[in-house]
N, C-alpha and C positions, 0 to 999 in steps of 0.2 A: 563907885568911882565916877566922878563928874566928867562931863564931856568937855569941860573947859581946860583940862590939863593938857600941856604940850605933849607932843609925841615922845620926847625924851623921857618925860616922867612916866608915861604909860609903859614904855619899854622897860624902864627901871623896875617897875612893879611886877614884871612877868618872871616866871620861873625859867630856868635854863632850858628845860624840856620844851616849854611853850615857845621860847624864842627860836630854838633849833627847828622845831616843826614849822614855824612861820617862815624861816629862811628857806627851808627845803620846798615848801609850798610855793613861795614866790619864784624860786628858780624853776620849778617844774612848769608853772603857769607861763613864765617867760619863755621857756623853750617851746612849749606847745604853741604859743602865739607866734613865735619866730617861724616855726615849721608851717603854720597856717599861712603866714604872709609869703614865705619863700616857696611854698608849694612842694615841700618835701613829702615823700611817702614814708609814713611812720612804720 
């Protein structure tokens, strides 16, 4: 896969499992970053 493809075309070639894993990973990283900025105790 070439790097010049737009993001939409890249996502269209992903399997459903890969997309689900990517979404979960982004949500977890987002929460951890939020907790770091807000000073929450995990």
